[in-house]
C-alpha positions as CSV (number, residue, x, y, z in Angstrom):
1,M,129.1,-67.6,119.0
2,S,126.1,-68.7,117.0
3,N,128.0,-71.7,115.7
4,F,128.9,-72.7,119.2
5,V,125.2,-72.5,120.3
6,N,124.1,-74.5,117.2
7,K,126.7,-77.3,117.9
8,L,125.7,-77.3,121.6
9,Y,122.0,-77.5,120.6
10,Q,122.5,-80.4,118.1
11,N,125.3,-82.5,119.7
12,N,125.3,-82.0,123.5
13,T,121.7,-82.5,124.5
14,I,122.4,-82.9,128.2
15,I,124.6,-79.8,128.4
16,Y,122.0,-77.8,126.4
17,K,119.2,-78.9,128.8
18,V,121.2,-78.0,131.8
19,I,121.9,-74.5,130.4
20,L,118.2,-74.1,129.4
21,F,117.2,-75.3,132.9
22,L,119.5,-72.7,134.6
23,I,118.5,-69.8,132.3
24,T,114.8,-70.5,132.8
25,T,115.2,-70.8,136.6
26,V,117.1,-67.6,136.8
27,A,114.6,-65.8,134.6
28,I,111.6,-66.9,136.6
29,V,113.3,-66.1,140.0
30,Y,114.1,-62.7,138.6
31,L,110.4,-62.2,137.8
32,F,109.3,-63.1,141.4
33,P,108.2,-60.1,143.5
34,K,111.0,-58.6,145.6
35,G,109.5,-59.4,149.0
36,G,109.4,-62.2,151.6
37,Q,106.4,-64.5,152.1
38,F,104.1,-64.2,155.1
39,K,103.9,-67.6,156.8
40,Y,100.1,-67.4,157.6
41,D,97.4,-67.7,155.0
42,F,94.1,-65.9,155.8
43,N,91.1,-64.4,154.1
44,N,88.2,-62.1,155.1
45,G,85.5,-64.1,156.8
46,Q,87.5,-67.3,157.4
47,L,88.4,-68.8,160.7
48,W,91.9,-68.3,162.1
49,K,93.2,-71.9,161.9
50,Y,96.6,-71.3,163.5
51,D,97.6,-70.9,167.2
52,N,97.0,-67.6,169.1
53,L,99.0,-64.9,167.3
54,Y,100.9,-62.3,169.2
55,A,102.7,-59.3,167.6
56,P,106.4,-60.3,167.0
57,F,107.4,-56.6,166.9
58,D,106.0,-53.1,167.0
59,F,104.1,-52.1,163.9
60,A,101.6,-49.6,162.7
61,V,98.1,-50.6,161.6
62,Q,97.7,-49.6,158.0
63,K,94.5,-48.1,156.6
64,S,92.8,-50.1,153.9
65,E,92.7,-48.8,150.4
66,A,89.0,-48.1,150.8
67,E,89.6,-46.0,153.9
68,I,92.3,-44.0,152.1
69,N,90.2,-43.5,149.0
70,L,87.3,-42.3,151.3
71,E,89.6,-39.7,153.0
72,K,90.8,-38.5,149.6
73,K,87.2,-38.1,148.4
74,Q,86.3,-36.2,151.6
75,I,89.3,-33.9,151.1
76,E,88.2,-33.2,147.5
77,V,84.6,-32.5,148.6
78,N,85.5,-30.4,151.7
79,T,88.4,-28.3,150.2
80,K,87.3,-24.8,149.4
81,R,87.2,-23.9,145.7
82,Y,89.6,-21.0,144.8
83,F,88.7,-18.1,142.5
84,T,90.9,-15.3,141.2
85,Y,89.8,-11.7,141.5
86,D,91.3,-9.6,138.6
87,S,91.6,-6.0,139.8
88,S,92.6,-4.7,136.4
89,V,89.2,-5.4,135.0
90,V,87.6,-2.7,137.1
91,N,89.8,0.1,135.8
92,E,89.4,-1.2,132.2
93,V,85.6,-1.1,132.5
94,K,85.6,2.4,134.1
95,N,87.9,3.8,131.3
96,S,85.7,2.2,128.6
97,F,82.5,3.6,130.2
98,E,83.9,7.1,130.5
99,I,85.0,7.1,126.9
100,R,81.6,5.8,125.7
101,I,79.5,8.1,127.9
102,T,81.5,11.2,126.9
103,S,81.0,10.4,123.3
104,V,77.2,10.0,123.7
105,L,76.7,13.1,125.8
106,L,79.0,15.4,123.7
107,S,76.2,16.3,121.3
108,D,73.6,16.9,124.0
109,S,72.9,20.4,125.2
110,L,73.7,19.6,128.8
111,T,75.7,21.5,131.4
112,S,79.0,20.1,132.6
113,K,77.5,19.4,135.9
114,Q,74.7,17.3,134.4
115,K,77.2,15.4,132.3
116,N,79.4,14.7,135.3
117,S,76.3,13.6,137.2
118,F,75.4,11.0,134.6
119,K,79.0,9.8,134.6
120,Q,79.1,9.4,138.3
121,I,75.9,7.4,138.4
122,G,77.5,4.9,135.9
123,L,80.8,4.7,137.9
124,L,78.9,4.1,141.2
125,I,77.0,1.2,139.5
126,I,80.4,-0.2,138.3
127,D,81.7,-0.1,141.9
128,K,78.7,-1.9,143.2
129,V,79.1,-4.7,140.6
130,Y,82.8,-5.2,141.4
131,K,82.5,-4.8,145.2
132,T,82.5,-8.6,145.6
133,G,82.9,-9.5,141.9
134,F,81.3,-10.6,138.7
135,L,81.7,-14.3,138.0
136,E,82.4,-15.6,134.5
137,V,79.7,-17.9,133.0
138,I,81.8,-21.1,132.8
139,S,82.7,-20.8,136.5
140,Q,79.1,-20.5,137.7
141,D,78.5,-24.3,137.8
142,K,81.6,-25.2,139.9
143,I,79.6,-24.8,143.2
144,S,76.2,-26.5,143.7
145,N,75.5,-25.0,147.1
146,R,75.4,-21.2,146.9
147,D,75.8,-20.8,150.6
148,E,79.2,-22.6,150.5
149,L,82.2,-20.5,151.3
150,V,84.7,-20.0,148.5
151,A,88.2,-18.4,148.6
152,I,88.8,-15.3,146.5
153,R,92.5,-14.7,145.7
154,K,93.1,-11.0,145.2
155,E,96.7,-10.2,144.6
156,N,98.5,-11.7,147.6
157,A,95.5,-11.9,149.9
158,V,92.8,-14.6,150.2
159,K,89.3,-13.8,151.4
160,D,86.5,-16.3,152.2
161,V,83.1,-15.2,150.9
162,P,79.8,-17.1,150.4
163,F,79.5,-18.2,146.8
164,K,76.1,-16.5,146.5
165,M,77.9,-13.1,147.0
166,L,79.5,-13.5,143.6
167,L,77.3,-12.0,140.9
168,N,76.2,-13.7,137.7
169,S,75.1,-11.9,134.5
170,N,71.4,-11.8,135.5
171,E,72.3,-10.2,138.9
172,V,74.5,-7.7,137.2
173,L,71.7,-6.6,134.9
174,K,69.4,-6.3,137.8
175,I,71.8,-4.0,139.7
176,I,72.2,-1.8,136.7
177,T,68.4,-1.6,136.2
178,E,67.5,-0.8,139.8
179,N,70.1,2.0,140.2
180,L,69.2,3.7,136.9
181,E,65.4,3.7,137.6
182,N,65.9,5.9,140.7
183,N,68.0,8.6,139.1
184,L,67.3,9.1,135.4
185,N,64.5,9.5,132.9
186,K,63.7,6.8,130.4
187,D,65.9,8.0,127.6
188,R,68.9,8.5,129.7
189,R,68.4,5.2,131.4
190,S,68.4,3.5,128.1
191,Q,71.6,5.1,127.0
192,I,73.5,4.4,130.1
193,F,72.1,0.8,130.5
194,S,73.2,0.1,126.9
195,I,76.7,1.3,127.6
196,L,77.1,-0.4,131.0
197,S,75.8,-3.8,129.8
198,E,78.4,-3.7,127.0
199,V,81.4,-2.6,128.9
200,I,80.9,-4.5,132.2
201,K,82.6,-8.0,132.1
202,P,83.5,-10.7,134.6
203,N,86.5,-10.2,136.8
204,I,86.3,-13.5,138.8
205,T,87.4,-16.8,137.3
206,Y,87.6,-20.3,138.8
207,D,91.3,-21.2,139.5
208,A,91.3,-24.9,138.8
209,D,95.1,-25.3,139.0
210,F,95.4,-23.7,142.4
211,T,92.5,-25.6,143.8
212,E,94.0,-28.9,142.5
213,R,97.3,-28.0,144.1
214,V,95.6,-27.4,147.4
215,I,93.8,-30.7,147.2
216,D,97.0,-32.5,146.3
217,N,98.9,-31.0,149.3
218,E,96.0,-32.0,151.6
219,T,96.1,-35.5,150.1
220,K,99.8,-35.9,150.7
221,N,99.3,-35.2,154.3
222,I,96.9,-38.1,154.7
223,S,98.2,-40.6,157.3
224,Y,98.3,-44.1,156.0
225,T,98.1,-45.6,159.4
226,K,95.4,-45.7,162.1
227,G,97.1,-47.0,165.2
228,K,99.9,-49.0,166.6
229,V,100.4,-52.6,167.8
230,S,103.1,-53.2,170.4
231,S,105.3,-56.2,170.5
232,G,103.7,-59.1,172.4
233,E,100.2,-57.7,172.0
234,L,97.5,-60.4,171.2
235,I,96.3,-60.0,167.6
236,I,93.9,-62.9,167.2
237,L,92.9,-66.1,168.9
238,K,92.7,-69.5,167.3
239,G,89.2,-70.0,165.9
240,D,88.4,-66.3,165.7
241,I,86.8,-65.0,162.5
242,V,89.2,-62.9,160.4
243,E,87.2,-59.6,159.9
244,G,87.1,-55.9,160.6
245,K,89.9,-54.7,162.9
246,K,91.6,-58.1,163.1
247,L,91.8,-58.3,159.3
248,A,93.3,-54.8,159.2
249,V,95.9,-55.7,161.9
250,L,96.8,-59.0,160.1
251,S,97.1,-57.3,156.8
252,S,99.4,-54.7,158.3
253,L,101.5,-57.4,160.0
254,K,101.8,-59.3,156.7
255,S,103.0,-56.2,154.8
256,E,105.5,-55.3,157.5
257,S,106.8,-58.8,157.8
258,E,107.4,-59.2,154.1
259,S,109.1,-55.9,154.0
260,K,111.3,-56.7,157.0
261,V,112.3,-60.2,155.7
262,W,113.5,-58.6,152.4
263,T,115.2,-55.6,153.8
264,E,117.2,-57.3,156.5
265,S,120.2,-59.6,156.0
266,N,118.2,-62.4,154.5
267,Y,118.3,-61.5,150.8
268,N,120.4,-64.4,149.7
269,W,118.4,-66.9,151.7
270,I,115.2,-65.7,150.1
271,I,116.7,-65.9,146.6
272,L,117.9,-69.4,147.5
273,G,114.4,-70.4,148.6
274,Y,112.9,-69.0,145.3
275,T,115.5,-70.9,143.3
276,I,114.8,-74.2,145.0
277,L,111.1,-73.9,144.5
278,V,111.4,-73.0,140.8
279,S,114.2,-75.6,140.2
280,L,112.1,-78.4,141.7
281,A,109.1,-77.6,139.5
282,L,111.2,-77.4,136.3
283,L,113.1,-80.6,137.4
284,M,109.8,-82.4,137.8
285,L,108.9,-81.4,134.3
286,L,112.2,-82.7,132.9
287,L,111.8,-86.0,134.8
288,F,108.3,-86.4,133.5
289,L,109.5,-85.9,129.9
290,K,112.3,-88.3,130.4
291,K,110.2,-91.1,131.9
292,Y,106.9,-90.7,130.0
293,R,107.7,-88.7,126.9
294,L,111.3,-89.7,125.9
295,E,110.8,-88.7,122.3
296,I,110.0,-85.1,123.4
297,Y,112.8,-85.2,126.0
298,N,115.4,-86.1,123.4
299,N,114.3,-83.2,121.1
300,N,115.9,-80.0,122.3
301,N,113.5,-78.0,120.1
302,K,110.4,-79.4,121.9
303,V,111.9,-79.0,125.4
304,T,112.8,-75.4,124.6
305,F,109.2,-74.8,123.4
306,I,107.7,-76.2,126.6
307,F,110.0,-74.2,128.8
308,F,109.4,-71.0,126.8
309,N,105.7,-71.4,127.3
310,V,106.0,-71.9,131.0
311,F,108.2,-68.8,131.3
312,A,105.8,-66.7,129.1
313,M,102.8,-67.5,131.2
314,I,104.7,-66.6,134.4
315,F,106.1,-63.5,132.8
316,I,102.6,-62.2,131.8
317,Q,101.1,-63.0,135.1
318,T,103.8,-61.3,137.1
319,L,103.4,-58.2,135.0
320,V,99.7,-58.0,135.8
321,I,100.4,-58.6,139.5
322,K,103.0,-55.8,139.5
323,Y,100.9,-53.1,137.7
324,N,97.3,-54.0,138.6
325,S,96.5,-57.2,140.5
326,D,92.8,-56.5,140.1
327,Y,93.2,-58.0,136.6
328,L,94.8,-61.2,137.9
329,Y,92.2,-63.4,136.3
330,V,92.3,-61.8,132.9
331,V,95.5,-63.7,132.0
332,P,94.3,-66.8,130.0
333,L,96.4,-69.5,131.6
334,S,94.2,-72.1,129.8
335,V,96.1,-71.2,126.7
336,L,99.0,-73.3,128.0
337,P,97.3,-76.7,128.1
338,I,95.5,-75.8,124.8
339,V,98.7,-75.2,123.0
340,L,100.6,-78.1,124.5
341,K,97.7,-80.5,123.8
342,A,97.6,-79.3,120.2
343,F,101.3,-80.1,119.6
344,F,101.8,-83.0,122.1
345,D,99.1,-84.7,124.2
346,A,96.6,-84.0,127.0
347,R,98.7,-85.6,129.8
348,L,101.8,-83.4,129.1
349,G,99.5,-80.3,128.8
350,L,97.9,-80.8,132.1
351,F,101.1,-81.7,134.0
352,T,102.8,-78.6,132.7
353,H,99.8,-76.4,133.5
354,V,99.6,-77.7,137.1
355,L,103.3,-77.0,137.7
356,T,103.0,-73.5,136.2
357,V,100.0,-72.7,138.4
358,L,101.7,-74.0,141.5
359,L,104.7,-71.7,140.8
360,L,102.3,-68.7,140.3
361,G,100.4,-69.7,143.5
362,Y,103.4,-68.6,145.5
363,I,103.3,-65.0,144.4
364,V,99.6,-64.2,143.9
365,P,97.1,-63.1,146.5
366,D,94.5,-65.7,147.7
367,S,96.8,-68.4,146.5
368,F,94.6,-71.4,147.3
369,E,91.7,-69.8,145.4
370,F,93.9,-69.0,142.5
371,I,95.4,-72.5,142.3
372,Y,92.1,-74.2,142.6
373,L,90.4,-72.0,140.0
374,H,93.2,-72.5,137.4
375,I,93.7,-76.2,138.0
376,I,90.0,-77.0,137.6
377,A,89.9,-74.8,134.5
378,G,93.0,-76.6,133.2
379,M,91.3,-79.9,133.7
380,V,88.2,-78.7,131.8
381,T,90.5,-77.4,129.1
382,I,92.1,-80.8,128.6
383,L,88.8,-82.7,128.8
384,T,86.9,-80.4,126.3
385,V,89.4,-79.0,123.9
386,S,89.9,-81.4,121.0
387,E,89.9,-81.2,117.2
388,L,91.1,-77.6,117.0
389,Y,90.6,-77.7,113.3
390,K,86.9,-77.5,114.0
391,R,86.3,-73.9,115.0
392,A,83.0,-74.6,116.7
393,T,84.8,-77.0,119.1
394,L,87.0,-74.3,120.4
395,F,84.1,-71.9,120.9
396,I,82.2,-74.5,122.9
397,S,85.3,-75.4,125.0
398,V,86.1,-71.7,125.8
399,A,82.5,-71.2,126.9
400,Q,82.7,-74.2,129.2
401,I,86.1,-73.0,130.6
402,T,84.7,-69.5,131.3
403,G,81.6,-71.1,132.9
404,I,83.8,-73.2,135.2
405,Y,85.8,-70.1,136.2
406,M,82.6,-68.2,137.1
407,L,81.0,-71.2,138.9
408,T,84.1,-71.8,141.0
409,Y,84.5,-68.2,141.9
410,F,80.9,-68.0,142.9
411,A,81.4,-71.0,145.2
412,F,84.5,-69.3,146.9
413,S,82.6,-66.0,147.2
414,I,79.6,-67.4,149.0
415,I,81.9,-69.4,151.3
416,K,83.8,-66.2,152.2
417,E,80.8,-63.8,152.5
418,G,78.2,-66.2,153.7
419,N,75.7,-65.0,151.1
420,A,75.5,-64.1,147.4
421,S,74.8,-60.4,147.9
422,Q,78.4,-59.4,148.4
423,I,79.8,-61.1,145.3
424,N,81.9,-58.8,143.2
425,L,80.3,-59.0,139.7
426,D,83.4,-57.4,138.2
427,Y,85.1,-60.7,138.4
428,F,82.6,-62.2,136.0
429,I,83.6,-59.6,133.4
430,L,87.3,-60.5,134.0
431,F,86.5,-64.2,133.4
432,A,84.7,-63.3,130.2
433,M,87.7,-61.3,129.0
434,N,89.9,-64.4,130.0
435,G,87.7,-66.5,127.7
436,L,88.0,-64.1,124.8
437,L,91.8,-64.0,125.2
438,S,91.9,-67.8,125.1
439,F,91.1,-67.6,121.4
440,L,94.7,-66.3,121.0
441,S,95.7,-69.9,121.2
442,I,94.8,-70.3,117.5
443,I,97.2,-67.5,116.6
444,L,99.9,-68.8,118.9
445,I,99.6,-72.3,117.4
446,Y,100.1,-71.0,113.9
447,M,103.1,-68.9,115.1
448,Y,104.7,-71.8,117.0
449,E,104.4,-74.0,113.9
450,K,106.5,-71.6,112.0
451,V,109.0,-70.7,114.7
452,F,109.5,-74.2,116.3
453,G,108.7,-76.4,113.3
454,L,105.9,-78.2,115.2
455,V,102.7,-79.6,113.8
456,S,99.2,-79.2,115.1
457,D,95.8,-80.8,114.1
458,V,95.2,-77.8,111.8
459,T,98.3,-78.6,109.8
460,L,97.4,-82.3,109.9
461,L,94.0,-81.6,108.4
462,E,95.7,-79.7,105.5
463,L,98.2,-82.5,104.9
464,S,95.5,-85.2,104.9
465,N,93.9,-83.6,101.8
466,T,94.6,-86.1,99.0
467,N,95.1,-83.2,96.6
468,T,98.4,-82.3,98.1
469,K,101.3,-82.4,95.6
470,L,103.0,-85.4,97.1
471,L,99.8,-87.5,97.4
472,R,98.9,-86.7,93.8
473,E,102.3,-87.8,92.7
474,L,102.0,-91.0,94.7
475,N,98.6,-91.7,93.0
476,E,100.2,-91.2,89.6
477,K,103.4,-93.2,90.1
478,A,102.1,-95.9,92.4
479,P,98.3,-96.0,92.2
480,G,98.1,-99.4,94.0
481,T,100.2,-98.0,96.9
482,F,97.9,-95.0,97.0
483,Q,94.8,-97.1,97.4
484,H,96.6,-99.2,100.0
485,S,97.5,-96.1,102.0
486,M,93.9,-94.9,101.8
487,Q,92.6,-98.2,103.2
488,V,95.2,-98.2,105.9
489,A,94.3,-94.6,106.8
490,N,90.7,-95.5,107.2
491,L,91.6,-98.6,109.4
492,A,94.0,-96.6,111.5
493,E,91.6,-93.7,112.0
494,A,88.9,-96.0,113.2
495,A,91.2,-97.9,115.6
496,A,92.6,-94.6,117.0
497,N,89.1,-93.3,117.7
498,E,88.3,-96.5,119.5
499,I,91.2,-96.3,122.0
500,G,91.3,-92.5,122.3
501,A,94.5,-91.9,120.3
502,N,95.0,-89.0,117.9
503,S,93.0,-90.1,114.9
504,M,93.9,-87.1,112.8
505,L,97.6,-87.7,113.3
506,V,97.5,-91.4,112.6
507,R,95.3,-90.9,109.5
508,T,97.8,-88.4,108.1
509,G,100.8,-90.5,108.9
510,A,99.1,-93.5,107.2
511,L,98.5,-91.5,104.0
512,Y,102.2,-90.8,103.6
513,H,103.8,-93.9,105.2
514,D,104.6,-95.6,101.8
515,V,105.6,-92.6,99.7
516,G,109.0,-94.3,99.3
517,K,107.5,-96.9,97.0
518,M,107.3,-94.2,94.3
519,V,111.0,-94.8,93.6
520,N,110.5,-98.5,92.5
521,P,106.7,-98.9,92.3
522,M,106.7,-102.1,90.2
523,Y,108.6,-104.0,92.9
524,F,105.6,-103.9,95.2
525,T,102.7,-106.3,94.7
526,E,99.9,-103.7,94.8
527,N,101.3,-102.0,91.7
528,Q,102.0,-105.1,89.6
529,T,99.0,-104.9,87.3
530,T,100.6,-106.8,84.3
531,G,101.2,-110.0,86.3
532,V,105.0,-109.7,85.8
533,N,107.0,-109.8,89.1
534,P,110.5,-108.2,88.6
535,H,111.7,-109.9,91.8
536,H,112.0,-113.2,89.8
537,D,115.1,-111.7,88.2
538,L,116.7,-110.7,91.4
539,S,118.4,-112.5,94.3
540,P,116.5,-112.6,97.6
541,R,119.1,-110.2,99.1
542,D,118.6,-107.6,96.3
543,S,114.9,-107.9,96.5
544,A,115.0,-107.4,100.3
545,K,117.1,-104.3,99.8
546,I,114.6,-102.8,97.4
547,I,111.8,-103.6,99.8
548,T,113.5,-102.2,102.9
549,D,114.8,-99.2,101.0
550,H,111.3,-97.9,100.6
551,V,111.4,-96.7,104.2
552,I,114.7,-94.8,103.6
553,K,113.6,-93.4,100.3
554,G,110.3,-92.4,102.0
555,V,112.1,-90.4,104.6
556,E,114.2,-88.7,102.0
557,I,111.1,-87.8,99.9
558,A,109.2,-86.6,103.0
559,K,112.1,-84.3,103.9
560,K,112.3,-83.0,100.4
561,Y,108.6,-82.0,100.6
562,K,109.1,-80.6,104.0
563,L,106.7,-82.9,105.8
564,P,106.8,-82.4,109.6
565,D,108.8,-84.8,111.8
566,R,105.7,-86.2,113.4
567,I,104.6,-87.5,109.9
568,I,108.1,-88.7,109.0
569,D,108.1,-90.7,112.2
570,F,105.3,-92.9,110.7
571,I,107.4,-93.6,107.7
572,R,110.4,-94.6,109.8
573,T,108.5,-96.8,112.2
574,H,105.7,-98.5,110.2
575,H,107.8,-101.7,109.8
576,G,109.9,-101.2,112.9
577,T,112.8,-103.6,113.0
578,S,110.9,-106.5,111.4
579,T,112.4,-108.7,108.6
580,V,111.3,-109.2,105.0
581,Y,110.3,-112.7,106.0
582,Y,109.6,-114.1,102.5
583,F,112.9,-113.3,101.0
584,L,114.8,-114.2,104.2
585,M,113.3,-117.7,104.0
586,K,114.0,-117.9,100.3
587,E,117.7,-117.0,100.9
588,K,117.9,-119.7,103.5
589,E,116.4,-122.2,101.1
590,M,118.9,-121.3,98.4
591,N,121.9,-121.3,100.7
592,P,121.1,-123.9,103.4
593,D,124.7,-124.3,104.4
594,T,125.5,-120.6,104.8
595,D,124.8,-118.4,107.8
596,V,122.4,-115.7,106.6
597,D,123.0,-112.2,107.8
598,I,119.6,-111.3,109.1
599,K,120.4,-107.6,109.1
600,K,120.4,-107.6,105.3
601,F,116.8,-108.6,105.4
602,Q,115.8,-106.3,108.3
603,Y,114.3,-102.8,108.4
604,Q,116.4,-100.2,110.2
605,G,113.6,-99.1,112.4
606,P,113.1,-97.6,114.9
607,N,110.2,-99.4,116.5
608,P,107.0,-97.6,117.1
609,F,107.2,-95.3,120.1
610,S,103.6,-94.1,120.4
611,K,100.1,-95.5,120.2
612,E,99.6,-93.9,116.9
613,T,102.7,-95.4,115.3
614,A,101.9,-98.8,116.8
615,I,98.4,-98.6,115.3
616,L,99.8,-97.8,111.9
617,M,102.1,-100.8,112.0
618,M,99.2,-103.2,112.9
619,C,96.9,-101.7,110.3
620,D,99.5,-101.6,107.5
621,A,100.5,-105.3,108.0
622,A,96.9,-106.4,108.3
623,E,95.6,-104.6,105.3
624,A,98.5,-105.8,103.1
625,A,98.3,-109.4,104.3
626,S,94.5,-109.6,103.8
627,K,95.1,-109.2,100.0
628,S,96.9,-112.5,100.0
629,L,93.9,-114.4,101.1
630,K,92.6,-116.4,98.1
631,V,89.2,-116.9,99.7
632,P,88.7,-114.4,102.4
633,T,86.3,-115.5,105.1
634,A,85.4,-114.1,108.5
635,Q,87.4,-116.9,110.2
636,S,90.4,-116.6,107.9
637,I,90.6,-112.8,108.3
638,S,90.4,-113.2,112.1
639,D,93.1,-115.8,112.2
640,L,95.3,-113.8,109.9
641,I,95.0,-110.6,112.0
642,D,95.7,-112.6,115.2
643,R,98.8,-114.2,113.7
644,I,100.2,-110.9,112.3
645,I,99.8,-108.9,115.5
646,E,101.0,-111.8,117.8
647,K,104.1,-112.0,115.7
648,Q,104.7,-108.2,116.0
649,M,104.2,-108.5,119.8
650,S,106.6,-111.5,120.1
651,D,109.2,-109.5,118.2
652,N,108.9,-106.7,120.8
653,Q,107.8,-104.2,118.1
654,F,105.5,-102.4,120.6
655,L,107.8,-102.3,123.6
656,N,108.3,-98.5,123.4
657,S,104.8,-97.5,122.2
658,D,103.0,-97.0,125.6
659,I,100.1,-99.2,124.4
660,T,98.3,-101.8,126.6
661,F,97.2,-105.4,125.8
662,K,93.6,-104.3,126.2
663,E,94.1,-101.5,123.6
664,I,95.8,-104.0,121.2
665,E,92.8,-106.3,121.5
666,T,90.5,-103.4,120.8
667,I,92.5,-102.5,117.7
668,K,92.4,-106.1,116.4
669,K,88.6,-106.1,116.7
670,V,88.3,-102.8,114.8
671,I,90.6,-104.1,112.0
672,K,88.7,-107.4,111.7
673,K,85.3,-105.6,111.6
674,K,86.6,-103.1,108.9
675,L,88.1,-105.8,106.7
676,L,84.9,-107.8,106.9
677,N,83.1,-104.7,105.6
678,I,85.7,-104.2,102.9
679,Y,85.3,-107.8,101.6
680,H,81.5,-107.7,102.2
681,L,81.6,-110.7,104.5
682,R,79.2,-111.6,107.3
683,V,80.0,-113.6,110.4
684,E,78.2,-117.0,110.2
685,Y,76.4,-117.9,113.4
686,P,75.5,-121.6,114.2
687,E,71.8,-122.4,113.8
């Protein structure tokens, strides 16, 4: 099975994309909430922009969540608290008292009648204490209002009594003291007081479990509706403000309509509608890739990566909607354009982000607000997030994105409410959390590099270090080529910065573009320090093969050192399909009567297919050719650059590179300026 998938992945790109498209579509449709969609969009405080609305069927008006919570709170407050009366405690206390008092009075010279009298006094006090009950200490703070009625559960009976009738420890001691003072002398009082205070214990405890069950039962009986709307009844007029009762009725109609649509015989039609919406969005993404990003479209790995990220964002957002839609804005959707821009470009990142937000807008509450917020935030992300290898840049960008979220939400809130006093400040906390979660993009970029084999600016920064093993080897084996690569890298970086291309990518590509020259370094002019040219001993055809082979060898070396494909692309394309002109002309001179096979003198290509690869081709040819000028002057350098780049353009080398004439002119100016600086030349102006 795995072999079949691998073959499909590698050899049948169209079939693979169709399967990927279908799987992603089905997965996203499966995530969508199982309910229909109400055809009217409304918000609290807004005008009803549709025609007069009449009830299409009978339905109940549902209470709002706030109303239900208020009723639950009232039940909790108004429900009597239940206490348990333990009858066995009274008998235990009396038995303990009789044993203790008998032991104390046994040694006294008292008559049986006197002893019995003392015992009866104690038992009467015990009866008084337990007449209503003695409340345990931890239960005494359950009721704040002592006049409140509480329910006493005694065996199978329940009796309501004022809470103040239940005795606390101080009141028990007071009863003992008062009853002893009227009947006994000081010594006897002390004896009996000591015994009673030790044996009397609480017999009433707060029954939290039973009270909670009563509250739960009362809560279950809450009615979730507060009226009924009959079919044909007017709900709202066009131009009315959606608020109060009208908002409640509309919300109830929406809930009932979505439920009816889904539960009736329309299931398949709704699934079809979902499928069409999702398919259109994903199809637009594929068409965009095919028309404007053909290199990405032809790479199944990259297409899979993009589809996976779209699905992941929708998956996370639908989970939040399902379990707690209050946290809708915590999901950092801006991670999507950050990641896609890091691996590809800003245009693809924004296009994919917009399609993803549009899909989510169909299933979230307040869809217009959601779409507007996230599209604006996505645009800010694209405009501000750059050079991710600079940590401070991401911090500043995330702060700007969070600020835009807050500002846009503030604008929507004051439009809805008419003032700033009703703004829900909790949303600002959610946006701050969103910003913090956006930093996960750094971790995701690292993971994606390993899983999908992609390369970001962070990796490019590491590869551009001239102390890497491959660049050190290039410097040792072909020092002239290494210096040439450094010069080309500087030229290309400056040109890329000037036209807004990826300067880090083109610089790194320039450093590695000639690594193939390590195989035969002495056959390249920049490494010929002894003045001996080995090409003199070779035929033009053999010389041309050695020259053109440095591209093939370079690709092999790059793969051996596991350089990313984005860097290898610079090696493949830096000569495009141009010819080794010098040796081609020499071959024609030596064999004037023979038709020369131009392919033997031509690089295999492909031609540059991006601005960055086109920049490298221009800078590489310009820097190498400038070394051939015997007396470099500002004019000779300018003429040379013009001739070289015009020749490349006439050969259609830049046909697939998405670069404009204006950008080419800008690149030429940058190259001329940099070469003038290298040769320490100044432009001479007429007096």
